[in-house]
C-alpha positions in Angstrom: 0.0 0.0 0.0 1.3 3.4 -1.0 -0.2 6.3 0.9 1.6 9.0 -1.0 -0.3 10.9 -3.7 0.8 10.6 -7.3 2.2 13.5 -9.3 -1.2 13.9 -11.0 -3.1 13.7 -7.7 -0.9 16.4 -6.3 -1.5 18.6 -9.3 -5.2 18.1 -9.1 -5.1 18.9 -5.4 -3.1 22.0 -5.9 -5.5 23.2 -8.6 -8.5 22.6 -6.3 -6.8 24.3 -3.4 -6.2 27.4 -5.5 -9.8 27.5 -6.7 -11.0 27.1 -3.1 -8.8 29.9 -1.8 -9.6 32.3 -4.7 -13.2 31.6 -5.6 -14.9 29.9 -2.6 -13.4 30.9 0.8 -13.6 34.7 0.3 -17.3 34.5 -0.3 -18.5 31.5 1.7 -19.6 33.5 4.8 -21.6 35.9 2.6 -23.2 33.1 0.6 -24.2 31.5 3.9 -25.6 34.7 5.4 -27.6 35.6 2.2 -28.6 32.0 1.3 -27.0 32.7 -2.1 -26.5 29.9 -4.7 -23.3 30.9 -6.5 -24.2 29.5 -10.0 -21.5 31.6 -11.8 -18.8 30.2 -9.5 -20.1 26.7 -10.0 -19.8 27.2 -13.7 -16.2 28.4 -13.2 -15.6 25.1 -11.4 -17.1 23.3 -14.4 -14.5 25.0 -16.7 -11.8 23.2 -14.6 -13.6 19.9 -14.8 -14.9 20.0 -11.3 -18.5 19.3 -12.4 -17.6 16.0 -14.0 -14.7 14.5 -12.2 -15.6 10.9 -12.6 -17.9 11.1 -15.6 -16.4 9.5 -18.7 -14.4 11.4 -21.2 -16.9 10.7 -24.0 -19.3 13.2 -22.4 -16.6 15.7 -21.6 -15.8 14.4 -18.1 -12.3 13.9 -16.7 -12.8 10.2 -16.2 -11.0 10.2 -12.9 -11.2 7.6 -10.1 -13.3 8.0 -7.0 -10.1 8.4 -5.1 -8.9 11.2 -7.3 -12.3 12.9 -6.9 -12.1 12.6 -3.1 -8.7 14.3 -3.1 -10.2 17.2 -5.1 -13.4 17.5 -3.1 -11.4 17.6 0.1 -9.5 20.7 -1.1 -12.7 22.4 -2.4 -14.6 21.8 0.8 -11.9 23.7 2.7 -13.2 26.8 0.8 -16.9 26.3 1.1 -18.5 23.1 2.5 -22.0 23.8 1.2 -21.0 24.7 -2.3 -18.7 21.7 -2.6 -21.4 19.4 -1.3 -23.6 20.6 -4.1 -20.8 20.0 -6.6 -20.6 16.4 -5.4 -24.3 16.0 -6.0 -24.0 17.4 -9.5 -21.1 15.1 -10.2 -23.2 12.1 -9.2 -26.1 13.2 -11.4 -23.7 13.7 -14.4 -22.2 10.3 -13.9 -25.6 8.6 -13.6 -26.7 10.1 -16.9 -23.4 9.2 -18.7 -23.3 5.6 -17.4 -27.0 4.7 -17.7 -28.6 7.1 -20.1 -29.7 6.4 -23.6 -27.7 7.9 -26.5 -30.6 10.4 -27.0 -30.6 11.5 -23.3 -26.8 11.7 -23.2 -26.7 13.8 -26.4 -29.2 16.2 -25.0 -27.7 16.8 -21.6 -24.3 15.0 -21.1 -21.8 17.6 -22.3 -23.7 20.6 -20.9 -23.8 18.9 -17.5 -20.2 17.9 -17.7 -19.1 21.5 -18.3 -21.5 23.0 -15.7 -23.4 24.9 -18.4 -26.5 23.1 -17.0 -26.8 22.0 -13.4 -28.5 18.9 -12.0 -30.4 17.7 -9.0 -30.9 14.2 -7.6 -34.5 13.3 -6.6 -34.8 10.2 -4.4 -36.2 11.3 -0.9 -39.9 11.7 -0.4 -42.0 13.0 2.5 -42.7 9.5 3.7 -39.6 7.6 2.4 -36.3 8.8 3.8 -34.1 6.0 5.1 -36.6 3.6 3.7 -36.0 4.7 0.1 -37.4 1.5 -1.4 -40.9 2.5 -0.2 -41.1 5.6 -2.4 -44.5 6.4 -3.9 -43.8 8.6 -6.9 -45.1 6.8 -10.0 -44.1 6.7 -13.6 -46.7 5.0 -15.8 -46.1 4.2 -19.5 -48.4 6.0 -21.9 -47.4 5.5 -25.5 -43.9 6.9 -26.2 -43.9 8.6 -22.8 -43.9 7.9 -19.1 -46.2 10.1 -16.9 -44.7 11.1 -13.6 -46.8 11.8 -10.5 -45.7 12.4 -6.9 -43.3 14.5 -4.9 -39.7 14.7 -3.7 -38.3 16.6 -0.8 -35.0 17.9 0.5 -33.8 18.3 -3.1 -30.5 20.2 -3.3 -30.5 22.9 -6.0 -34.2 22.4 -6.7 -35.7 25.4 -8.5 -32.3 26.6 -9.7 -31.2 23.6 -11.7 -31.9 22.5 -15.2 -31.9 18.7 -15.0 -33.2 16.1 -12.6 -32.5 12.4 -12.0 -35.8 11.1 -10.6 -36.5 7.8 -9.0 -40.1 6.6 -9.5 -42.1 3.4 -9.3 -42.9 1.7 -12.6 -43.7 -1.7 -11.1 -44.8 -3.3 -7.8 -43.8 -2.6 -4.3 -40.2 -2.8 -3.1 -36.9 -1.9 -4.7 -37.5 -4.0 -7.9 -40.4 -1.8 -8.9 -38.3 1.4 -9.0 -36.9 3.0 -12.2 -34.7 6.1 -12.9 -35.4 8.9 -15.3 -33.7 11.8 -16.8 -36.1 14.8 -16.6 -36.0 18.3 -17.8 -36.3 20.5 -14.6 -38.5 23.0 -16.5 -40.9 20.4 -17.9 -44.7 21.2 -17.8 -46.3 19.9 -14.6 -43.2 20.4 -12.3 -43.6 22.8 -9.4 -41.3 23.8 -6.7 -42.0 24.5 -3.0 -40.6 27.3 -0.9 -36.9 27.4 -0.2 -36.3 25.7 3.1 -34.7 27.6 5.9 -31.9 25.4 7.1 -29.4 25.2 9.9 -26.5 25.0 7.4 -25.8 24.3 3.7 -27.2 27.7 3.0 -25.3 28.4 -0.3 -27.5 25.8 -2.0 -31.3 26.0 -2.2 -33.4 23.0 -0.9 -37.0 22.6 -2.0 -39.8 20.1 -2.4 -40.6 19.2 -6.0 -44.1 18.1 -7.1 -44.8 16.2 -10.3 -48.3 16.4 -11.8 -48.7 14.4 -15.0 -45.2 15.2 -16.1 -44.6 13.6 -19.5 -41.1 12.1 -19.9 -40.0 10.6 -23.2 -39.5 6.8 -22.9 -35.9 7.1 -24.2 -35.1 9.2 -21.0 -35.3 6.0 -18.9 -31.9 5.4 -17.3 -31.0 1.7 -17.6 -34.0 -0.6 -17.8 -37.3 -0.6 -16.0 -36.7 -1.8 -12.4 -33.0 -0.7 -12.4 -33.7 2.5 -10.5 -32.9 1.3 -7.0 -29.7 -0.4 -8.1 -28.6 2.8 -9.8 -29.5 4.8 -6.7 -27.5 2.5 -4.5 -24.5 2.6 -6.8 -24.8 6.4 -6.6 -25.0 6.4 -2.9 -21.7 4.4 -2.5 -19.9 7.2 -4.2 -22.1 9.8 -2.6 -21.0 8.5 0.9 -17.4 8.9 0.0 -18.1 12.4 -1.3 -19.9 13.6 1.7 -17.4 12.0 4.1 -14.7 13.9 2.1 -16.6 17.2 2.6 -16.5 16.5 6.4 -12.7 15.8 6.2 -11.9 19.0 4.2 -14.0 21.2 6.5 -12.5 19.7 9.6 -9.0 20.1 8.2 -9.7 23.8 7.6 -11.1 24.1 11.1 -7.8 22.7 12.5 -5.8 25.1 10.4 -7.8 28.0 11.7 -7.6 26.8 15.3 -3.9 26.4 15.1 -3.5 29.9 13.9 -5.7 31.2 16.7 -3.9 29.2 19.3 -0.6 30.7 18.2 -1.9 34.2 18.4 -4.4 34.3 21.2 -3.1 34.9 24.8 -4.7 34.2 28.1 -3.1 34.4 31.6 0.0 35.8 29.9 0.6 32.8 27.7 -0.4 31.8 24.2 -3.2 29.2 24.0 -0.7 27.0 22.2 1.4 26.9 25.3 -1.3 25.2 27.5 -0.7 21.4 27.5 -4.4 20.6 27.8 -5.1 22.4 24.6 -2.0 20.9 22.9 -3.4 17.4 23.7 -6.8 18.3 22.4 -5.3 19.5 19.1 -3.3 16.3 18.9 -6.4 14.1 19.3 -8.2 16.2 16.7 -5.4 15.7 14.1 -5.0 12.0 14.9 -8.7 11.2 14.4 -8.9 13.3 11.3 -5.9 11.5 9.7 -7.6 8.1 10.6 -10.8 9.3 9.0 -9.1 10.5 5.8 -7.3 7.2 5.3 -10.5 5.2 5.8 -12.3 7.4 3.2 -9.5 6.9 0.7 -9.4 3.2 1.4 -13.1 3.0 0.7 -12.7 5.0 -2.5 -10.0 2.6 -3.6 -12.3 -0.4 -2.9 -15.0 1.2 -4.9 -12.7 1.9 -7.8 -11.5 -1.7 -7.8 -15.1 -3.1 -7.7 -14.3 -4.9 -4.4 -17.2 -7.1 -3.3 -17.3 -5.3 0.1 -17.1 -1.8 -1.4 -20.6 -0.9 -0.1 -19.6 -1.8 3.4 -16.4 0.1 3.3 -18.2 3.2 1.9 -20.7 2.9 4.8 -17.8 2.6 7.4 -16.0 5.6 5.9 -19.2 7.7 5.8 -20.1 6.8 9.4 -16.7 7.4 10.8 -15.6 10.5 8.8 -18.8 12.4 9.2 -18.8 11.8 13.0 -15.2 12.7 13.3 -15.5 15.7 11.0 -18.3 17.2 13.1 -16.5 16.5 16.3 -13.3 18.1 15.1 -15.2 21.2 14.0 -17.0 21.4 17.4 -13.7 21.0 19.2 -12.1 23.7 17.1 -15.0 26.0 18.0 -14.4 25.3 21.6 -10.7 26.3 21.2 -11.9 29.7 20.0 -14.0 30.1 23.2 -16.7 32.8 22.8 -15.3 34.0 19.5 -16.1 30.6 18.0 -19.8 31.2 18.5 -19.7 34.5 16.6 -20.2 34.7 12.9 -17.2 37.0 12.4 -15.3 33.7 12.6 -16.0 30.6 10.4 -16.1 28.0 13.2 -19.9 28.2 13.8 -20.5 27.8 10.1 -18.2 24.8 9.9 -20.2 23.2 12.7 -23.6 24.0 11.1 -22.5 22.8 7.6 -21.0 19.5 8.8 -23.9 18.5 11.0 -26.2 17.4 8.1 -23.5 15.1 6.8 -24.4 12.6 9.5 -27.9 12.5 8.1 -27.8 12.6 4.3 -26.6 9.9 1.9 -28.0 7.5 4.5 -28.1 8.4 8.2 -25.2 7.1 10.3 -27.6 4.8 12.0 -28.3 3.2 8.6 -24.6 3.0 8.0 -24.3 0.9 11.2 -27.1 -1.3 9.9 -25.3 -1.9 6.6 -22.0 -2.7 8.4 -23.5 -5.0 11.1 -25.5 -6.9 8.5 -22.4 -7.6 6.6 -20.4 -8.7 9.6 -23.2 -11.0 10.8 -24.0 -12.5 7.4 -23.6 -16.2 6.8 -20.1 -17.0 5.8 -18.8 -13.5 6.4 -15.0 -13.2 6.2 -12.9 -10.5 7.7 -13.4 -7.2 5.9 
């Protein structure tokens, strides 16, 4: 095992770091305060390939590995957690279209999504199906050369401001086998958007409910075959779990960087905070746990790239551990700032707010424990 980055990975990391420092970090606090979705900056990211990191080259993507993408997303999230998290969702949507879409659908949207000219949203969660995604009720009924969509989705990132949707809907019976996936024009007749949710964090991306009322979708916009939707969703979630875990790691790393600077400058009782052994030990634990989380995430990404039979379990472990550690590290960094950490003049409270949701989305951390324990307790289970 080689834990050092390749020359290409270092180059990608440096490019992402420069973009984060120049285009994301200077504006992140304002975007958060104003709940502003920075579409123009996201399109700038698309010009560098950050909207299609692991989408294939045939649609204009970079065709990178999930490990490469994780390295890049970590640097971007150090600039703005919320905006980077949206970029990870857009990347997943672009990859789904490229890998499972018909030639007609790919021709219509693929290149424009890959470059960031068009932006995408992912529509799985419903008012009554969160963790139990296989129970979704949105329907897609075949009618001639179209499918007709009816139902609603909630907690959809980018909704109302994006151009393209990947929608999971029921074409068959109950359970996961009856779910299919569709490429849908976000401006299609019959689609309506609810109010923008007021959230604890992730404020630089809008979150809305989407309602579908007799929305006609051409049959050639089906992704994969009928009944493949849940499989596609789960494949997407494996990568999504790595992505969101990475956003936690990058944000936590930035929290440590800022806390270190603060400890070296701030004085109490005639000494720098950095000179108090109790605080030194706290910082040491934060760094140690973050390094462990980073390595687990990168290991999971490598397993996913290799098609390892236990990749889903590793992705679940990485997501559970890294999002818990990331939030904890941000919270500890805020504590090191004392009262200043609670004030919006400093970024610590935003880091805490933005990383909190990572323990919920892409499957709650309780569901991650369920995935892991089922694998460990399965018949004939070997060591992971």
